[in-house]
N, C-alpha and C positions, 0 to 999 in steps of 0.2 A: 768287389775283388780285393780292394785295399783292406777293407775291414777283415776279411778272411785271413789275410797275412798277419795282421796284428793279433787276431785271436789265436792263430796257429802257434804263435810264440808267447801266448799268455800275456799279452801287452794291451789289453782292452783299455787300461787307463791312459796309455799313450795315444791310442786311437781317439778317445774322447777329447783329449787335449788337441790333437791334430785336427779334428773336425772343427773345433772352435776357431783354431788358427785359420783353417781353410775358409770358413765363412767370413771372418774378418778380412782376410786377404781379398776375397771376392768383392766385398763392399768397397775396399780401398781401391781396387782396380777400376771399378766403375767410376768412383770419384775422380781418379786421376787419368781417365781415358786410356786404360790398359785393357788387356784381354782378361775378362773375369774368369773364364774357364781355366786358362793357364795358371792364373793366380790361385784358384781353388785347388787345382791338382798339386801345385807346389806346396801349398799349405798342408795338404793331406800327407805329403811325403817328406816334409821337412825334418822329421825325427826318425825316419825309417832306419837310418844307420845305427840307431840305439840298439838294435837287436840283430841286424843282418851283417 
């Protein structure tokens, strides 16, 4: 779903960056005993304001 939104606005490059951030956020959440899924979702959406 998130990827479709980025593609709709021709921002695939931002999605690729956000995906990398999401994966790192998930790893850090595990390391620091936080919720990895929430961290992943936050990473995916952290730059969504760039085009919305």
